[in-house]
C-alpha positions in Angstrom: 86.6 -135.6 -18.1 86.2 -135.5 -14.3 82.6 -136.0 -13.3 82.3 -136.3 -9.4 79.1 -137.1 -7.6 78.6 -136.0 -4.0 76.5 -137.5 -1.1 73.9 -134.8 -1.4 73.4 -135.8 -5.1 72.7 -139.4 -4.1 70.1 -138.3 -1.6 68.4 -135.9 -3.9 68.2 -138.5 -6.6 66.3 -140.8 -4.3 63.7 -138.0 -3.7 63.5 -137.4 -7.4 62.8 -141.1 -7.9 60.1 -141.0 -5.2 58.3 -138.2 -7.1 58.5 -140.1 -10.5 57.3 -143.4 -9.0 54.4 -141.5 -7.3 53.5 -140.1 -10.7 53.5 -143.6 -12.1 51.2 -144.8 -9.4 48.8 -141.9 -9.8 48.7 -142.4 -13.6 48.2 -146.1 -13.4 45.0 -145.6 -11.3 43.4 -143.9 -14.3 44.5 -146.3 -17.0 42.4 -148.9 -18.9 44.5 -152.1 -19.3 45.5 -153.0 -22.9 47.2 -155.8 -24.7 49.3 -153.2 -26.4 52.5 -152.7 -24.3 53.0 -149.1 -25.5 49.4 -148.2 -24.6 50.1 -149.6 -21.1 53.3 -147.6 -20.6 53.6 -145.2 -17.6 56.0 -142.3 -17.2 58.8 -144.7 -16.2 58.9 -148.5 -16.6 60.4 -150.9 -14.0 63.7 -149.3 -12.9 67.0 -151.0 -13.6 67.4 -151.6 -9.8 64.8 -151.8 -7.1 64.3 -148.4 -5.5 62.2 -148.3 -2.3 60.0 -145.2 -2.0 57.2 -143.8 0.0 54.2 -142.8 -2.1 53.4 -139.1 -2.4 49.7 -138.5 -2.9 48.2 -136.0 -5.4 49.9 -134.2 -8.2 50.3 -130.9 -6.3 52.2 -132.7 -3.5 54.4 -134.4 -6.1 55.0 -131.2 -7.9 56.0 -129.5 -4.7 58.5 -132.3 -4.0 60.0 -132.0 -7.5 60.5 -128.2 -6.9 62.2 -128.9 -3.6 64.6 -131.4 -5.3 65.2 -128.8 -8.1 66.2 -126.2 -5.5 68.5 -128.8 -3.8 70.3 -129.4 -7.1 71.1 -125.7 -7.6 73.5 -126.0 -4.6 75.7 -128.9 -5.7 79.2 -128.3 -7.0 79.2 -130.5 -10.2 78.2 -127.9 -12.8 77.2 -130.3 -15.5 75.2 -132.6 -13.2 73.5 -129.5 -11.9 72.5 -128.4 -15.4 71.2 -131.9 -16.3 69.1 -132.5 -13.2 67.6 -129.0 -13.3 66.6 -129.5 -16.9 65.3 -133.0 -16.2 63.2 -132.0 -13.2 61.6 -129.1 -15.1 60.7 -131.4 -17.9 59.1 -133.9 -15.5 57.1 -131.1 -14.0 55.9 -130.1 -17.5 55.0 -133.7 -18.2 53.0 -133.9 -15.0 51.2 -130.7 -15.7 50.3 -132.0 -19.2 48.8 -135.2 -17.8 47.3 -134.4 -14.4 46.1 -130.8 -15.0 45.4 -131.1 -18.7 47.6 -128.1 -19.3 47.6 -127.5 -23.1 50.7 -125.8 -24.4 51.2 -125.1 -28.1 53.0 -128.1 -29.5 56.3 -126.4 -30.2 56.4 -125.1 -26.7 55.5 -128.5 -25.3 58.3 -130.2 -27.2 60.8 -127.5 -26.2 59.8 -127.7 -22.5 59.8 -131.4 -22.3 62.7 -132.5 -24.5 64.9 -129.4 -24.3 65.8 -129.6 -28.0 65.0 -127.7 -31.2 61.2 -128.3 -31.5 60.8 -127.0 -35.1 59.8 -129.1 -38.1 62.0 -129.6 -41.1 61.6 -127.4 -44.1 61.3 -128.6 -47.6 64.6 -127.0 -48.5 66.4 -128.9 -45.7 64.8 -132.2 -46.9 65.7 -131.4 -50.5 69.4 -131.0 -49.6 69.4 -134.5 -48.2 67.6 -135.8 -51.2 70.1 -134.3 -53.6 73.0 -136.0 -51.8 71.0 -139.3 -51.8 70.3 -139.1 -55.5 74.0 -138.5 -56.3 75.1 -141.5 -54.3 72.4 -143.7 -55.9 73.4 -142.4 -59.4 77.0 -143.2 -58.7 75.9 -146.8 -58.1 74.1 -146.8 -61.4 70.5 -146.5 -60.1 68.4 -144.6 -62.6 65.0 -142.9 -62.7 63.3 -140.6 -60.2 64.7 -140.6 -56.6 61.7 -142.7 -55.6 62.5 -145.3 -58.2 66.2 -145.2 -57.3 65.5 -145.8 -53.6 63.0 -148.5 -54.3 65.4 -150.3 -56.6 68.3 -150.0 -54.1 66.1 -151.2 -51.2 64.9 -154.2 -53.3 68.5 -155.2 -54.0 69.4 -155.1 -50.3 66.2 -156.5 -48.9 66.4 -159.3 -46.3 63.8 -162.0 -47.1 61.1 -162.5 -44.4 62.2 -166.1 -43.9 65.9 -165.0 -43.3 65.0 -162.2 -40.9 65.5 -164.2 -37.7 68.8 -165.6 -38.7 70.2 -162.1 -39.7 68.9 -160.6 -36.4 70.6 -163.4 -34.3 73.9 -162.9 -36.2 73.9 -159.2 -35.8 73.2 -159.4 -32.1 76.3 -161.5 -31.6 78.5 -159.3 -33.8 77.4 -156.0 -32.2 77.9 -157.5 -28.7 81.5 -158.5 -29.5 82.3 -155.1 -30.9 80.7 -153.3 -27.9 82.8 -155.2 -25.5 85.9 -154.2 -27.6 84.6 -150.6 -27.3 84.9 -150.8 -23.5 81.3 -151.6 -22.6 82.4 -154.6 -20.5 79.1 -154.8 -18.6 77.5 -156.5 -21.6 79.9 -159.3 -21.8 78.1 -162.6 -21.3 74.6 -161.1 -21.7 72.1 -163.4 -23.5 69.7 -161.3 -25.6 67.0 -162.8 -27.7 65.6 -161.3 -30.9 61.9 -161.9 -31.7 60.0 -161.0 -34.8 56.5 -159.7 -34.1 53.6 -158.2 -36.1 51.0 -155.4 -35.8 53.3 -153.2 -33.8 53.6 -149.4 -33.5 57.4 -149.6 -33.7 60.2 -150.8 -35.9 62.1 -152.3 -33.0 61.6 -152.4 -29.2 64.0 -153.1 -26.4 62.6 -155.2 -23.5 65.5 -154.9 -21.0 63.9 -156.8 -18.2 63.4 -159.9 -20.3 66.7 -159.4 -22.3 64.8 -159.4 -25.5 64.2 -157.2 -28.5 61.2 -157.2 -30.8 61.4 -156.4 -34.5 58.3 -155.5 -36.5 58.2 -158.3 -39.1 55.4 -156.5 -41.0 58.0 -153.9 -42.3 60.5 -154.6 -45.1 64.1 -154.3 -43.9 67.3 -154.0 -45.9 70.5 -155.5 -44.3 71.6 -151.9 -43.6 68.3 -151.2 -41.9 68.7 -154.2 -39.6 72.3 -153.4 -38.8 71.4 -149.9 -37.6 68.3 -151.2 -35.8 70.1 -153.9 -34.0 72.8 -151.5 -32.9 70.1 -149.2 -31.7 68.1 -151.7 -29.7 70.9 -153.9 -28.4 74.6 -153.2 -28.5 75.9 -150.6 -28.1 72.4 -149.0 -27.9 69.6 -149.4 -25.4 70.5 -152.8 -24.0 74.2 -151.9 -23.5 73.3 -148.4 -22.2 70.9 -149.8 -19.6 73.2 -152.6 -18.6 76.1 -150.2 -18.0 73.9 -147.9 -15.9 72.5 -150.9 -13.9 76.0 -152.1 -13.2 77.3 -148.7 -12.1 74.3 -148.2 -9.8 74.8 -151.6 -8.2 78.4 -150.7 -7.6 77.3 -147.5 -5.9 79.1 -145.3 -8.4 76.2 -143.2 -9.8 72.9 -142.0 -8.3 69.6 -143.9 -8.7 68.0 -141.6 -11.2 70.2 -143.5 -13.8 68.0 -146.5 -13.0 65.0 -144.8 -14.7 64.0 -144.2 -18.3 61.5 -141.4 -18.1 59.5 -140.7 -21.3 59.3 -137.3 -22.8 61.9 -135.6 -20.7 65.3 -134.0 -21.2 67.1 -137.3 -21.0 65.0 -138.8 -23.9 66.8 -137.3 -26.9 70.2 -138.7 -25.7 68.7 -142.1 -24.8 67.7 -142.3 -28.5 70.6 -140.4 -30.0 73.2 -142.5 -28.2 71.5 -145.6 -29.7 71.2 -144.1 -33.1 75.0 -143.5 -33.2 75.8 -147.0 -32.0 76.6 -148.2 -35.5 79.2 -145.5 -35.7 80.6 -146.2 -32.2 81.5 -149.8 -33.0 82.6 -149.2 -36.6 79.9 -151.1 -38.4 79.4 -148.4 -41.0 81.5 -146.7 -43.7 80.4 -148.1 -47.0 78.5 -146.2 -49.6 75.5 -148.4 -48.9 75.7 -147.5 -45.3 75.7 -143.8 -46.2 72.7 -144.3 -48.5 70.9 -146.0 -45.7 71.8 -143.3 -43.1 70.6 -140.5 -45.3 67.3 -142.3 -46.1 66.7 -143.2 -42.5 67.5 -139.6 -41.5 64.9 -138.4 -44.0 62.4 -140.8 -42.5 63.1 -139.5 -38.9 62.8 -135.9 -40.1 59.6 -136.6 -41.9 58.3 -138.4 -38.7 59.0 -135.5 -36.4 57.5 -133.1 -39.0 54.5 -135.3 -39.3 54.0 -135.2 -35.5 54.2 -131.4 -35.6 51.6 -131.3 -38.4 49.3 -133.6 -36.5 49.6 -132.0 -33.1 50.8 -128.5 -33.9 48.7 -127.6 -36.9 45.8 -130.0 -36.4 46.2 -131.8 -39.7 44.2 -135.1 -40.0 45.9 -138.5 -40.0 45.2 -138.7 -43.7 46.9 -135.4 -44.4 49.9 -136.4 -42.3 50.1 -139.7 -44.1 50.0 -138.0 -47.4 52.8 -135.6 -46.3 55.1 -138.4 -45.2 54.4 -140.4 -48.4 55.2 -137.4 -50.6 58.2 -136.3 -48.6 60.0 -139.7 -48.4 57.8 -142.1 -50.3 57.8 -144.6 -47.4 55.6 -147.6 -47.6 52.1 -147.6 -46.1 52.9 -150.0 -43.2 55.8 -147.8 -42.0 53.7 -144.7 -42.2 50.9 -146.4 -40.2 53.3 -147.5 -37.5 54.6 -143.9 -37.1 51.0 -142.5 -37.0 50.2 -145.1 -34.4 53.2 -144.2 -32.3 52.6 -140.5 -32.3 49.0 -141.0 -31.2 49.7 -142.8 -27.9 48.9 -140.6 -24.9 52.5 -140.3 -23.7 54.1 -140.3 -27.2 52.6 -137.1 -28.8 55.8 -135.1 -28.3 58.2 -138.1 -28.7 59.1 -138.3 -32.4 61.5 -135.4 -32.3 63.7 -137.4 -29.9 65.1 -139.6 -32.7 66.7 -137.2 -35.1 67.4 -134.3 -32.7 69.1 -136.7 -30.3 71.0 -138.3 -33.2 72.3 -135.0 -34.5 73.3 -133.7 -31.0 75.4 -136.8 -30.2 77.0 -137.0 -33.7 77.8 -133.2 -33.7 80.2 -133.9 -30.8 81.4 -137.3 -31.8 82.4 -136.5 -35.4 84.9 -133.8 -34.3 86.8 -136.1 -31.9 90.2 -137.6 -32.4 90.6 -141.4 -31.9 92.1 -140.6 -28.5 89.2 -138.4 -27.5 86.5 -140.9 -28.5 87.0 -143.2 -25.5 86.5 -140.5 -22.9 83.4 -139.3 -24.7 81.9 -142.8 -24.7 82.6 -143.0 -21.0 81.0 -139.5 -20.5 77.9 -140.6 -22.4 77.4 -144.1 -20.9 78.4 -143.4 -17.3 76.3 -140.3 -16.7 72.8 -139.1 -17.4 72.5 -136.3 -20.0 70.3 -133.8 -21.8 71.1 -132.5 -25.3 72.7 -129.5 -23.6 75.0 -131.4 -21.3 76.3 -133.6 -24.1 77.5 -130.4 -25.8 79.5 -129.5 -22.6 81.9 -132.4 -23.1 85.5 -131.4 -23.2 88.2 -134.0 -23.8 
């Protein structure tokens, strides 16, 4: 699929970066330093390549610059790029208004305006449909009792012992890297990525691209299938591969510098997460019944997480009420529930939880209908260009 960039696009992207980095500077001036890396996050972490910029002062000036860049993008010829950048800039403006002017939008409107996805929570009927399929798969494998008992027994049978965690992580990093190179993601060949097990974290896994490291929350129980999906998500062909590909293309002068940035809570966020969630499919590391059981259960957890965030921030439920909902909905363990609650309470992560499942379903909805011949162009379209949920849907083989 032809996706040409023009000189004007490259210049507009630099001005967009100037605005985002100025937002970072302004936000950092109000922050209290913390030992928690997520509590310390700004709108955009260190970019994948160095981008010189001149600081723009207060939020009204930054907002004005963003609107000027928006108008500039309405005049470029690449229709898909135009759609993406206009959505992305509008979501960055919403993010700035939320933080710097204390604009309080209703939660569903905030998620919709920032992430450009379906902001609504999952209904019980939708969750029950997934649970019915899960129960059937577990019954076929001779697990008996209530669904909660079936899931607990299956997970226990597939659990990776804490003392084996590091070894399994190291092996999976090597395997996923090899398969990602075979997929065509040649930028990751030769990368040295370290996996580290940590505790007391507000995440399951975390990708530290600058230090070529991923951190796995060792306080959580992981099945082998959990780890396979998580390593694919955080390393190859997920975040690590995605960012390395973008870094390489920028250094070669092939794509504009906005691809050097990962901006939280914006139109690009669902695809950043959704691409990573589908990584296990892209490299063919799924396909067994156990993988399907894991995928359905992890999907239920993602759906319960985004619904929990809605209950907390949209309906004003207490942390205890949200924890009770998640426990009843998917009978997750208390440590996992607490890590989700911690994540959704960070200042810049209030609207973030919907990214995971909504991004996953958008990417998969396109990928599942492709022929083998169409898959490679789609992977290139995903990895070589920035996207919103809406521009992913615009792919044509």
